[in-house]
N, C-alpha and C positions, 0 to 999 in steps of 0.2 A: 691219405686225404689230409688237407690242412686248411686252416682259415687264415686269410690275410686281412688285417685291419690297416687301413691307411689313415695315419694320424697326421700331424704337422709339426714343423719345427717351432711353431708358436708356443709349444710347451716348455721350451728352454728359456732360462733367464736371459735378460738382455746382456749383450757383450759390447764393450766400448768401441770395438773395431767393426764397422759395418761390413767389412769384407771377410770376417771371421767365418770359418767353416766349422759347423757343429759336429761333435762326435757323440757317441752313445753315452759317454761318461760325463757330459756337461751337466751343470746344475739346472734343475727344473725350477719353474716359477715364472713362466712367461706372462706378460701382461702388456696390453696396449691401451692407449688413451681412448680409442674408439670402441674397444671390446674388452674391458678389463677382466672378464671371466673366461675368455677364449682359451688361454693356456691351461687354466685350471680344469676346464671341461674336457680338454684333450687328454690331460694326464689322468683324470678320473675315468674316462672311457677306456683308456689303456689298461687300467686296473681291473675293470669289469671284464674286459676281453681276456686278460691273463688268468683271473680267478675263475670266471664262469666257463669259458670255452676250453681253456687249457687244462685246468685242474679238475673241474666237475665232469666235463664231457670227454676228457681225455684226447682232445684234438691237438695236433701240432698247430702252433699259432705263430704267425709272423706279424710283427708290428713294424710298419715302415713309417718313418717320420719324414715325409716329403716336404719340400719347400714350396713356396708360392712364387711363381714367376710373374712379374708384372712390369709395366712400363715400356718405354720405346725400344729397349734392347731385348725384350722377352721373346 
């Protein structure tokens, strides 16, 4: 049995290339003008999932950082 937490790529720091594909080792620290704490809240929630579910309860834990599709081509 495992627990899957769906996070978001909003936890990553901004990259100058809008077409950049994020990898797991990217810098964290995402922020947007319309929701400045969004990235911070995603990163904090991942920490709770890792520490509480994985370590305390002994559950295998998967964290997926999904992207958000929007716009005319989504």
